[in-house]
N, C-alpha and C positions, 0 to 999 in steps of 0.2 A: 435578589433571587428572581428567577424568570418564572412568570406565570404563563405557561404555553397556551393556555386557553385564550389570552389576550392578544395573542399575535395574529395579525392579519396577513394571509399569504398574498404575494403579488409577483407576477412575472412581467417585467417591462420589456417593451419591444426595442426601445432605443436607449437603454441605460445599462451600462456595465457593471454597476455596483451589485455585489452579492453580500448580504448580511441583514443587519437590523437597522432600520431608520425610523426616527420619530417625527411625526407630522400631526399638528393639531391635537396634541394629547393622545394619539393613538400610535401604536408600535406596529410597523409594517416589516414583514420578513420577506426580503427579496431573494427569489429562488433563481438558480441558474436557468438559462434558456433550455428548452427541451422538455420541461416539466409540464407544459400547457396542457396537455391532454389527461393528465392524472391529478390535476390540482384538487379536484373535488374529493379524491380519495385521501389526500394529504391533509385535509383541512380539519384534522382531529388532534386532541391532546398528544395522543401517541405519535401520529404521523408528523406533527411539528416538533415535537421532542427528539425523535429519531433523526430527522433532517438537520436539526440545529447542531447535534453532537457530531453527526457525519461531516457537516461542513466545517465545524470547529476543528476536527481532526484533520481535514484536508488543507485548512488554511495554516494550521500549525506546522504540518510537513513541509508545505510551501515556503514558508518563512524561514524554517531550518535551512532549506536549500538557498534562500536569498542570503542568509547570514554567511553560510559557508562559502558562497561566491563573492562575498564582499559587497553585495549590492546595499545592504543595510547594516547598521552596526549592532552588535549583539550587546545592546544596553537596555536597561529597563525603560519602558516608555510610560510608565505609570508616574503621574505628578502628584501634587499634593492632594491629600485626602480632605474632603469637605465634611462639614459637621452633619450633613445628612447621610454620610456613609458611601457617597459617590465618589469614584476616583475619575479624574479626567486626565487625558493625555495632553501633553505640551505641544505634541507635533504628530503628524503621520509620518511614516517611514516610506520613503519615495525610491523608485528605480525606474529608469528609463526604458521605454519599449517603442517598437517601430510601428505598432498598430496605431489606429485612428485615435485612440485614447493614449496620450503621450507618457503617462506615468502611471505606476502602481502605487497605490497609497494604502496602507494598513491602518484601519480605523479601530482604536481600543479605548474610546472615551469611557467605557464602562464594561471593561473585560474582567468581570468578577471571577470567573472560573480560572482564567490564567493566573490571575493574582493569588488565588487560593492554592492552586497546584504548585506555584513558585516558592510558597512557604514550606513545602515538604522537604525536609531534612532528616533523613531517618536516624542518624546518630543523635541529633538533638531531641528528636521525638522520644527515642528510648531513654536517653538521659533524663528527660524531664519527667517521664513516666515513673521513674524510680527515685524521684526527688523526696525531701522530707514530707512527712504528712502526719496527721494525727494518729495516735496509736494507743490501745488500751493496755500495751505492755509497760513496764516500769523499769528504769534504771535507777536504783537506789542512790548511786553516787551523783545523780543530777537532781535529786529531790529539792535541794535548796533553791533551785531556779524557778520552782512553781509554787512556793509556799505563798506568794501573794495572790494566787488564784484558788488556793485550796479553800475547802469548806472545813471549818473547825468544830468538831464535836464536843458535847458537854464536857467531856474528860480533857478537853484541850488538844486532843490528837488532831492532826491535819490530815484531811482526806483529798486526795488528787486522783481524779477519774480518767485522765489522759495526758500523754505527753507528746511533744513533736519529737520524734525519734527517726532515724534513717529506717526506710522499710524497703527491703528488697523484693517483696512479694506484692504484686499489684493488688490493690483493694477495689478498684473500679467503682469508687463511689461518685456521687454527684460532683465532687470537688474535682474530679479529674479532667481538666480541660483537654488534655492530649487525646483521650479516648474519644471525646466528642469530635476532634479534628479527624481522627482516623476514620470515624464512622461516615463523615461527609467525604473524606477523600476517597474511601472504597465505593461509595455511592457514585461518585463522579466516574472513577475508574470503570465501574460496571457499564455505564452509559457509552464509555468510549470503547467498550470491548477489550479492556485491558486487565490485567491481574495484578493486585497489589501483594507485597511481601506478605508472608504467612502470619508473621507476628503482628503486623499492623492490621491484618485481616481479624486476627483474634481480639486485639483491643477494641476494634469497630464492633464485633459480634457482642462482647461484653457490654458495650454501651447499649447496642440494641435491645438486649435482654433485660437491661435495667429500666429503659425508658420507652421502649416501643414494642409493638407486636411483631411477630414473626414475619408477617406478611406485608406489614406497612413500609412504604418506600417514599422518599422525598420526590421522586420522579414518576410515582404512579398517580394516574388520573383520579382515582377515587380517594386516595388517602393524603394526597399532596397538602391541602390546606391544613389538616388536622396535624399531620407530621411537622409542619412548619411552625405551628403554634407550640407543640410540645417542645421543639428544639429551642425556641425563643425562650420559653420557661426554663428549660435545662440550663441555657446559658447564664440566665439571671441568677439561678440557684448556685451553679459552679462559682460565679464571680462573688456571690454573698458568703460562700463557705470555704473559699480558698485563702488560708491565712497568710501565706508567702507569695508575693506577686512580684517577680522579677521581671528583667527585659524579656526573657523567653516566654514567659506567661503572657505579657502583654501583646507580644507579637501574635500568638496564636488567638487569643482573645479577640484582637482587632480584625484578624483575617476571618474569623467565623462570624463576627459581628457584621462585617460588611457583606459576607456571603448571604446572611439571613436577611438583612435589613436593606441591602442595597437595591434601590428600586429604579428600573430602567425609565419609568415614567417621569422621574425627576429630572432627567437628563434635558439639555436644551434640544431645540428641533435640529434635524439634520442626521447625518450618519453617526450612529452610535458604535456599531462594531461590524467588522467585516473587511472587504477589500473592494477598491475600485479597479476596474479593468480585469475582470475574472478571466478574460481570454488568456492571460499569461498563465494562471493556474490551471486551465483546461488543456493548454498546450504541453505544460509539464506532466500532467496525468497521463495524457495519450501517449506521448512519446516515451515516458518511463515504460509503459506498458508494451510498446512496440520493441524496445530494446529486450524485454523479457522473452518475447515470443519469437523474434527473428534471429537466425544464426549470424553472429557478428560478422562473418566474412561476406554475407548477402545484404548487409546494411551499409549501402555504399556511400551515403551521405546522410548526416544528421545535424540539426539545429540543437546544440546542447547548452543554450543559454540558461534554461530553467530546469536543468538536470542535475542530480547530486552527483558528487564525484564517484561514488560507487557505480551508479548506472553508466557514467561516462566511461569508466574504466572497463565495464563489460562490453560496451559497444566497441571499444578499441582492443579487445583482448585477442584478435586474430587478424591476420592480414586480409585485406579486402580481395575478393575474387577478381575484381576489375578495379584498377586505378583510375577513379573518376574525380580526383581531387581538384583538377583545374577546370573542370567542366563549366562551372558557373561563374568564371572570371570573364570580365568584360572590360571595356575601355578604361584607361587611366588607373588600373589596379583595383577598380571597384568590383566587388563579388556580390552575386544574389545569393539568397540563402532559403531554398526551399526547406520546409520542415524536415522532410525525409525522402530518400530514394532507395527503393528496395528492389533487388532482383528476386522475383517470385518464381521459385521452382516447385514448391509443393503447396497446393491450395491450402488455405487455412482449415477448411472443413476436415482435411486429412490430418493436419498437425493439432488437433484438439487433444485435450488432456484425457487419458484413459488410465486405468489400473490393471496391472497383469501380476498375477501371483505365480512365482516360478520357484522351482526346487531343483536339487542336484539329480543328475542321472550319473552314476558312477562308471560310465563306459570310459575305459582307459586307452588312449591312444599314445602309446611309446613313453607312458609315464604322465603325460598331459591329460586332464580332466577337465573338459570344456562343454559337455553335454547338458543341456537345461531342459527340464520338464515344465510343461504349463503353457507353452505358447501354441504347440500343435499337438493333435492325437496321431499317432503312428507317422511322425516326421521327425527324424533327428535334427535338433537345432543346436548349433555349437556357438559359444561365445567366449571369446579370448581377448586377452589384453597385452599391451606391450610391456615386456618384462616379467610375464608370467613364468613361474618356475614349475618344474615338473612336481606331482604329488600335491600341488596346491590348487583345489578345485576353484573354478571362477565364482562359485557361489560364495566361498569364503570372502572374496573381495566385495562382492556385492553387498554381503551382509554389513561391511563396514561403511557402505555409502548409501544404504537404504534401509527402511524400517524392516524389521522381521515379523512376521505373523506369530500367533500363538502357537501355531505348529512348528516344531523345531526344524530349522534348515530351510524354511519356506521364506522367500523375500518378496516384498511388494514393491513392483516397480511402477512408480507414478510420474516419472520424469524420463526423458531420453537418456540413455546410457552416455558417459563422459566420453571425449573425443578419443582417448586411447583404448577404447573398447571397439571391437568389431565382431560381427556375427555373420554366419552363413548358413542357409539351408536351401534344399531344392524348392524351387517355386513352381507353381502349376499355373496354367492359363485356363480361363481368363482370371484376372486379379481383381478381387473386390476391394473397396476402399479400406476395409479393415486389415487386409493384407498389406497395403501400402503403409498403413499406420504401424504396423509391427516392424516393417522394415525401417521405417523412420525411427521409432522408439529404440531398437536394438542395433542401430547401426550396421544394417545389412551391406555387405560390400558392393553389391549393385546400386543400392541407394546412395551410398557415399560416393560412387562414380557419377551418378546423375547429378548430385549436388554440386560436384566440382566440375560439371560441364564435360565430362569425359564420355564420349560416345563411340570412340574409336576403341576396338577390342584390344589391338596391339599396344595402345598407350595404357589401357586397364590393366593388361598383363604385366607390363613394366612396373607399374605401380604396385602389383601384387608382389612381386619379386623384391622390390625395395622393402615392403612390409615384412617379407619373410626373413630378410637379411637382419632386420632389427630385432625380430624375436622369432625363434623356432617354433612357437606355438602354433603359428599360422602355417607354416610348412608341414608340421607333423601331426597337427590335429584339426584345426578349423578347416583347412583345404585338403586334407589328406585324400588321396586317391581320386581327385577330382581331374577327370579326363579333359585335357585342353580343347578338344574339338567340341565335346559336349558342353563345356563352360562357355565356349563361344557362341554357341547356338542359343543357349539360354540368356546369355548376356544381350545379344543382338536382338532376340524376340522381346526381352523386357525393355530395352531402349526404343524400340519401334512402338510398342504397345504404350509406353509411358508418354512418349512425345505426341502420339496421335490422341492420346486421352486427356493429357493435361498440358495447356499451353504455358510456356515460359515467356515471361514479359517483364519488362521494368515498370515499376509503379512509383510515380510521383506523388506523395502523400501531402496534403494541406490540411492542417488542423484548423477547423472553423468553429468559431463560437457563435454559431447561428443555428437556428432550428430548421427542420424540413420545410415548414409551411413558407418560410421566406423565400426559398428555392421554388416553391410552387406558385408563388404569386406573379401573376402576369405583369403586373405593374412594376415589378422589381427587375425586370429582364435586362433593361439597359444599365442599371446600377450593378447587377451581378456582373455583367460583361466587363464593365469598367474596373471594378474592385477585385474580382477573382479570376474571370476567364482569361483575360488577356495575359495575366501574370503566368498562367498555366501554359499559354501558347509559347511564351518566351523560355520558360523551363524545358519544355519539350523539344524546341528548336535547338537550344543549346546542347541538350543530350545527343539529339540526332546528329548534329555536326561532329561531335566527338566520337560517336560510334562509327560514323561513316570513315573517319580517318583510320580507326583501328584496323578496319578490313580484316576481322576475324569472324568466329563464329557467333558473336554478339551483335555484330553489325545489322543483321536483318530481324533482330527481335522487336516485337512490337512495343510501344510505349503507351502506358495508360495513366490516367490522372483520377485520384479519389480525394474526396472531402469527407473528413470525419467530423460528425455532427453529435452533439449532446442529445440524449433521449433518455428519458426516466421510464424504465421498464422493469420494476422490482420483482416480477413474477417470472421473467423470463431468464432461461438458463444460458442463452447465448450473449456473449459480450459483443460482438460485432455481427451487425445484419445488413445486408444489401438493401437499399431502399429501391423504389420503383426507378426505371431509367430517367436520366436527366440529360437534356440537350441531345437527344437520339443516342444516348449511351456514351457521349463522348466523356462526360464526367461521372464517376461511380459515386453515388452518395451512400455513405456508410452510416448507420445509426449505432452509436456507441452506448452500451447500456451504462448509464452514469453510477448506478449502485455497485455493479461488478467491477467496474473500472476502479472506483475508489478502493475497494479491497485489494486490488494489486498494487496500488499507490502506497499503501502502508507497509508492505513487504520488506 
């Protein structure tokens, strides 16, 4: 069991390991880069506990991706159990990487929590919970089996006070090894921010009520030691009073014993648990988030080595606005591989997450009902979708896709509408950022045009006609009675305002497992140029050559480079923040909020 008070926090400058290491009988918790400025706040029982489980969950997610990719085998890494309750790993799991550290190694010499969670088999737990147990009920037909342990009265009558009979109702006595496992399982799940099965939770609560106080927790700073002692005593009592001990019993007994008595201080010096070369994990986290927030058609290049199949599928879910697949090919078939290349149309501050509550306006356009209330006051907003039929209000389809509020017919829109939905309303100038955000969330036809680099009204009008041919809802409702000349003026005004206010550019993103202070160190300038800046020059040069050959509307767009850096900002609500200018603004340093990023990694 981990005593978080004993962990000493450390953030190394030139060491890529993240995890727990033992040195000279002390346990050191190596944190990711970027935590430097908040380390004093984290050096508490609660701070170290929360960080441990956060990183534990991150590494678990990354390891699942590596198994899915075939980089490591999906086999147990746990070796023989030693007499002191410590489990050692025979080997570390390795995958190759192009960074300075040439390999990723998972260390699990004492991964007590993973071993404990891997013992979870719900059918077996439920079966074990209902096994034979002592009962004060009697089956007279079985009395002959208990005469040898009966008490004989003076009149020679045999008295039997209990029998071993099948019990279908849980007794939750101290002899129930399974309820103790369920309690510990639920305690761990709570720290991981996960929910256990309701029946397992009920078993855990019964154990808590029998042995512990309602507020006591194994992971609470004030009750940790007391609860650990109680659990050790309970395990001894269970073992003493359990009459039938089969293979299932011993599996859970040994698992619990290892969890309670396993002492990381007993391990040999060196890495005990964690991963070498956290850069790969950091890249996986950042690029997973990038795929979540960027329209797939604008994600023009992506290094998907450490991304799950689901994330890769999303990144490839639509055709790219520009084909740049051969941009980074160089001599002899060798290809460079930047982390990501994005065409930025809408600034991130406009594309942030917001929530809108909308409801139905029963305005009827020839049987089509597309009017939505809740976006603007005194302005009719119409939202329709391809394939919509008459008398089927748009709000009904939205109720299938989004959460409904307690008010009947009201829908909470907390993500942009799907691609087959479109909206239109009259826009007024000047446009505030929140107006642009609404156009982005509800797929306003003008926004869709800008997203697809359509600035010519005649092309826009052709696209509208194609859309109307697919579904009459656009012709008869969404765009009903829209004068072409008026529409043209509004469209041209919007395009001019948008392009004047918001620059469109290509952004080459490089995920850096380095903190901001490294880039501010004047002694590191030459090293930074050699390791990072020259590579960006090459990327930009190759991209510029491709764009010049295309000779289209993209040829003159500017190219920017940005480095995403880890930063621990637990109280900040922004996931991405621009740092102060670097190299006269040539490279944009972006601080990535580690805690918020981790939450998106688990989705």
